[in-house]
C-alpha positions as CSV (number, residue, x, y, z in Angstrom):
1,M,24.6,42.2,-26.2
2,E,25.1,38.9,-24.3
3,P,23.3,36.0,-26.0
4,A,20.3,34.7,-24.1
5,L,21.0,31.5,-22.1
6,T,19.1,28.4,-23.2
7,V,17.6,26.5,-20.3
8,N,17.0,22.9,-20.8
9,P,13.5,21.6,-20.2
10,L,12.6,19.8,-17.0
11,L,12.6,16.0,-16.7
12,L,11.0,14.6,-13.6
13,V,12.0,11.1,-12.3
14,V,9.7,9.5,-9.7
15,L,11.6,6.6,-8.1
16,G,11.2,4.5,-5.0
17,P,10.5,1.0,-3.7
18,T,7.5,-1.1,-4.8
19,G,4.3,-0.2,-3.1
20,S,5.4,3.4,-2.3
21,G,2.8,5.1,-4.6
22,K,4.9,6.1,-7.6
23,T,2.0,5.7,-9.9
24,A,-0.2,8.0,-7.8
25,L,2.4,10.7,-7.6
26,S,3.2,10.5,-11.3
27,L,-0.4,10.9,-12.2
28,A,-0.9,13.8,-9.8
29,L,2.1,15.6,-11.4
30,A,1.0,14.8,-14.9
31,E,-2.5,16.1,-14.4
32,H,-1.3,19.3,-12.8
33,C,1.0,20.3,-15.7
34,G,-0.1,18.2,-18.7
35,G,2.8,15.8,-18.4
36,E,3.4,12.4,-20.0
37,I,4.4,9.3,-18.2
38,V,7.3,7.1,-19.3
39,N,7.5,3.7,-17.7
40,C,10.7,2.5,-16.0
41,D,9.5,-0.8,-14.6
42,S,10.9,-3.8,-16.5
43,V,8.0,-6.2,-15.9
44,A,5.3,-3.6,-16.7
45,M,6.7,-3.4,-20.3
46,Y,5.4,-6.9,-21.0
47,R,2.0,-7.6,-22.7
48,E,-0.5,-9.9,-21.1
49,F,1.1,-9.5,-17.6
50,E,-1.5,-7.5,-15.7
51,I,-2.4,-8.4,-12.2
52,G,1.1,-9.1,-10.8
53,T,2.7,-6.0,-12.3
54,A,0.6,-3.3,-10.6
55,K,0.5,-1.4,-13.9
56,P,-1.6,1.8,-14.1
57,S,-5.2,0.7,-14.7
58,V,-7.0,1.5,-17.9
59,K,-8.9,4.2,-16.1
60,E,-5.6,5.7,-14.7
61,R,-4.1,5.7,-18.2
62,T,-6.8,7.9,-19.5
63,R,-5.6,10.7,-17.1
64,A,-2.3,11.2,-18.9
65,P,-0.4,9.8,-21.9
66,H,1.6,6.7,-21.0
67,H,4.6,5.3,-22.8
68,L,6.5,2.0,-22.8
69,F,3.8,-0.1,-21.2
70,D,2.7,-3.3,-22.9
71,C,5.4,-3.0,-25.5
72,V,7.4,-6.3,-25.2
73,E,6.2,-9.8,-26.1
74,P,6.0,-12.3,-23.2
75,T,8.7,-14.5,-24.7
76,S,11.1,-11.6,-25.5
77,Y,13.5,-9.8,-23.2
78,M,14.2,-6.0,-23.0
79,T,17.8,-5.3,-22.1
80,A,18.7,-2.1,-20.2
81,G,20.5,-0.8,-23.2
82,E,17.5,-1.3,-25.5
83,Y,15.2,0.2,-22.9
84,A,17.5,3.3,-22.7
85,R,17.4,3.7,-26.5
86,Q,13.6,3.5,-26.7
87,A,13.0,5.7,-23.6
88,R,15.4,8.4,-24.9
89,A,13.5,8.5,-28.2
90,V,10.2,8.8,-26.3
91,L,11.7,11.7,-24.2
92,Q,12.7,13.6,-27.3
93,E,9.2,13.1,-28.7
94,I,7.6,14.5,-25.6
95,K,10.1,17.4,-25.5
96,S,9.3,18.2,-29.1
97,R,5.6,18.6,-28.1
98,G,6.6,21.0,-25.3
99,C,5.3,18.7,-22.7
100,L,6.8,17.5,-19.4
101,P,8.2,14.0,-19.4
102,I,7.8,12.1,-16.1
103,V,9.9,8.9,-15.8
104,V,8.4,6.6,-13.2
105,G,9.4,3.1,-12.0
106,G,11.5,1.0,-9.7
107,T,14.0,-0.8,-12.0
108,G,17.2,0.8,-11.0
109,L,19.4,-0.6,-13.8
110,Y,17.0,0.7,-16.4
111,L,16.9,4.1,-14.9
112,R,20.7,4.2,-14.7
113,A,20.9,3.2,-18.3
114,L,18.5,5.9,-19.3
115,L,20.0,8.8,-17.3
116,D,23.7,7.9,-17.2
117,G,24.2,5.5,-20.1
118,L,25.8,2.1,-20.1
119,F,29.3,1.0,-20.9
120,P,29.8,-0.5,-24.4
121,G,30.2,-4.1,-23.2
122,P,31.3,-7.2,-25.2
123,Q,29.0,-8.7,-27.8
124,R,26.4,-11.3,-26.7
125,S,27.5,-14.9,-27.0
126,E,24.5,-17.2,-27.6
127,E,26.7,-20.2,-27.1
128,L,27.9,-19.1,-23.7
129,R,24.3,-18.1,-22.7
130,D,22.9,-21.5,-23.7
131,R,25.6,-23.2,-21.6
132,L,24.9,-21.0,-18.6
133,R,21.1,-21.6,-18.9
134,A,21.7,-25.3,-19.1
135,R,24.1,-25.3,-16.1
136,A,21.6,-23.2,-14.0
137,K,18.9,-25.8,-14.9
138,Q,21.1,-28.6,-13.7
139,R,22.4,-27.0,-10.5
140,G,19.5,-24.8,-9.4
141,A,18.4,-21.2,-9.6
142,A,21.1,-19.9,-7.2
143,Y,24.0,-21.3,-9.3
144,L,24.4,-18.2,-11.5
145,S,24.3,-15.8,-8.6
146,R,27.1,-17.9,-6.8
147,L,29.1,-17.9,-10.0
148,L,28.8,-14.2,-10.5
149,A,29.8,-13.6,-6.8
150,R,33.1,-15.4,-7.5
151,L,33.7,-13.3,-10.6
152,D,32.5,-9.9,-9.3
153,A,31.1,-9.7,-5.8
154,N,29.9,-6.1,-6.2
155,A,27.8,-7.0,-9.3
156,S,26.3,-10.0,-7.6
157,R,25.0,-7.9,-4.8
158,Q,23.2,-5.6,-7.2
159,I,21.5,-8.3,-9.3
160,H,18.7,-10.4,-7.7
161,A,19.5,-14.1,-7.6
162,N,16.4,-14.9,-9.6
163,D,17.1,-12.4,-12.4
164,T,18.6,-14.9,-14.8
165,P,18.9,-12.6,-17.9
166,K,20.9,-9.9,-15.9
167,L,23.0,-12.6,-14.2
168,I,23.9,-14.2,-17.5
169,R,24.8,-10.8,-19.0
170,A,27.0,-9.9,-16.0
171,I,28.8,-13.3,-16.2
172,E,29.2,-12.9,-19.9
173,V,30.8,-9.5,-19.4
174,C,33.1,-10.8,-16.7
175,L,34.3,-13.7,-18.9
176,A,34.7,-11.7,-22.1
177,A,35.9,-8.3,-20.9
178,P,39.3,-7.3,-19.4
179,G,37.9,-6.3,-16.0
180,K,35.0,-6.6,-13.6
181,M,31.5,-5.5,-14.7
182,T,31.3,-3.0,-11.9
183,E,34.5,-1.4,-13.1
184,L,33.3,-1.4,-16.7
185,W,30.0,0.3,-15.6
186,Q,32.1,3.4,-14.9
187,Q,33.6,3.5,-18.4
188,G,32.4,5.0,-21.6
189,R,29.0,6.1,-20.5
190,D,26.8,8.4,-22.5
191,P,24.7,10.5,-20.1
192,L,21.3,11.8,-21.2
193,Q,21.6,15.4,-22.5
194,G,19.2,18.2,-23.1
195,F,17.2,18.0,-19.8
196,R,17.3,19.4,-16.3
197,I,16.7,16.2,-14.2
198,L,14.9,16.3,-10.9
199,R,14.8,13.0,-9.1
200,L,11.9,12.7,-6.6
201,G,12.3,9.7,-4.3
202,L,9.5,8.2,-2.2
203,T,10.6,6.8,1.2
204,P,7.6,5.9,3.4
205,A,8.1,4.5,6.9
206,R,9.3,0.9,6.7
207,A,6.5,-0.6,8.7
208,A,3.8,1.2,6.8
209,L,5.5,0.3,3.5
210,Y,5.6,-3.4,4.4
211,D,2.0,-3.4,5.5
212,R,1.0,-1.9,2.2
213,I,3.1,-4.4,0.3
214,N,1.5,-7.3,2.2
215,R,-2.0,-6.0,1.5
216,R,-1.3,-5.4,-2.2
217,A,0.0,-9.0,-2.6
218,E,-3.2,-10.3,-0.9
219,K,-5.2,-8.2,-3.4
220,M,-3.3,-9.6,-6.4
221,F,-4.0,-13.2,-5.3
222,A,-7.6,-12.3,-4.6
223,E,-8.1,-10.7,-8.0
224,G,-6.9,-13.7,-10.0
225,L,-3.1,-13.7,-10.1
226,V,-3.0,-17.5,-10.0
227,E,-5.6,-17.8,-12.8
228,E,-3.7,-15.3,-14.9
229,T,-0.5,-17.2,-14.4
230,R,-2.2,-20.5,-15.3
231,G,-3.3,-19.0,-18.6
232,L,0.2,-17.6,-19.4
233,L,1.8,-21.0,-18.6
234,R,-0.7,-22.7,-20.9
235,K,-0.1,-20.3,-23.7
236,Y,3.7,-19.7,-23.4
237,G,5.1,-22.3,-21.0
238,E,8.4,-21.4,-19.3
239,A,9.4,-19.2,-22.3
240,A,7.5,-16.3,-20.9
241,T,10.2,-14.3,-19.2
242,P,8.2,-12.5,-16.5
243,L,7.0,-15.7,-15.0
244,N,10.1,-15.6,-12.8
245,S,9.2,-12.2,-11.5
246,L,7.7,-11.4,-8.1
247,G,4.2,-12.8,-7.5
248,Y,4.2,-14.8,-10.7
249,K,7.0,-17.0,-9.5
250,Q,5.1,-17.9,-6.4
251,A,1.9,-18.4,-8.4
252,V,3.8,-20.9,-10.6
253,Q,5.0,-22.7,-7.5
254,L,1.4,-23.0,-6.3
255,L,0.2,-24.4,-9.6
256,R,3.0,-26.9,-9.6
257,G,2.1,-28.1,-6.1
258,E,5.4,-26.9,-4.6
259,L,3.5,-24.5,-2.3
260,D,0.0,-24.3,-0.9
261,A,-2.1,-21.1,-1.2
262,P,-1.1,-19.6,2.2
263,A,2.5,-20.4,1.7
264,A,2.5,-19.0,-1.8
265,L,1.0,-15.7,-0.6
266,A,3.4,-15.5,2.3
267,A,6.4,-16.2,-0.1
268,A,5.2,-13.5,-2.5
269,Q,4.8,-11.0,0.4
270,Q,8.3,-11.7,1.6
271,A,9.8,-11.5,-1.8
272,H,8.2,-8.1,-2.4
273,R,9.4,-6.8,0.9
274,N,12.9,-8.0,0.2
275,Y,12.8,-6.3,-3.2
276,A,11.7,-3.1,-1.7
277,K,14.7,-3.2,0.6
278,R,17.0,-3.8,-2.3
279,Q,15.4,-1.0,-4.3
280,L,16.0,1.5,-1.5
281,T,19.6,0.4,-1.2
282,W,20.1,0.9,-4.9
283,F,18.3,4.3,-5.1
284,R,20.2,5.6,-2.1
285,R,23.2,5.6,-4.4
286,E,21.4,7.8,-7.0
287,P,22.8,11.3,-7.1
288,E,20.8,14.4,-6.0
289,V,17.5,12.6,-5.1
290,L,15.0,14.8,-3.3
291,W,13.5,12.3,-0.8
292,L,9.9,12.6,0.2
293,E,9.0,10.8,3.4
294,G,5.7,9.3,2.6
295,F,3.5,7.6,0.0
296,G,2.8,9.1,-3.4
297,D,-0.9,9.1,-2.9
298,Q,-0.7,11.4,0.1
299,R,-1.8,15.0,-0.7
300,D,1.0,16.6,1.3
301,I,3.6,14.5,-0.5
302,Q,2.2,15.5,-3.9
303,Q,2.3,19.2,-2.8
304,Q,5.9,18.8,-1.8
305,A,6.7,17.3,-5.2
306,L,5.0,20.1,-7.1
307,A,6.8,22.7,-5.0
308,A,10.1,21.1,-5.6
309,A,9.5,21.0,-9.3
310,N,8.2,24.6,-9.2
311,L,5.1,23.5,-11.0
């Protein structure tokens, strides 16, 4: 008799640009099948950063188990490799309980690290990192991005000019490794095993997405983003890593008098729209994504997702 074939359990991945309704879709899927949600948004991992991260609310988190939210100290930094290690451990725990894991978020590099693995790059050099941070402080925020563009143009296009930790790591790799970072990305990876992966991508109409992004930024400022930022600055100063992220950066500029309130809001809205565009470009390169042309809070989109997952 032929042995029975073992079918790996399903892993759902909900991806898409900021403002596309990933949280709403993930909650609908989790409630329908008793799933558990695993965060893949880098800023949502930080404690005490609430308003500007668009994390699931306390009420939303009661609807399904949530993992890897509020698990990083404000002055720490979670690398993509460490995220992948922790997230893979969480996936195995969920699998052991016979539940459906649902990875949701918009940080493309973290998702790639989780699903495809990362190359074993050179060791960190704190001396080099300190020099790069000091040089960036002297020459301005765009210095590191310009430097990386000279070393590896492809890598510079995939890392935001304000993402200092990722820029520094990419430059470190370029200087210490025998090859470009984008070439090394393809080497020695350790793909996730033991799951059937279904990637569900949200791609609403661009004008509607930008309108929702603008309104969400307005809501963040109205609900106290500037006050939250003031408290974080008072408590941690510039050592709080996510203060350079979208929304918080513009709130800091407002508090320093570099922007007035309308200009800060407009800059935050523009930054979020630009980020959404970069996310879509990144995710278009993900393999085998089932694209859903709408927002995750739309009933028809949720039904399409459930049908695709055969749930």
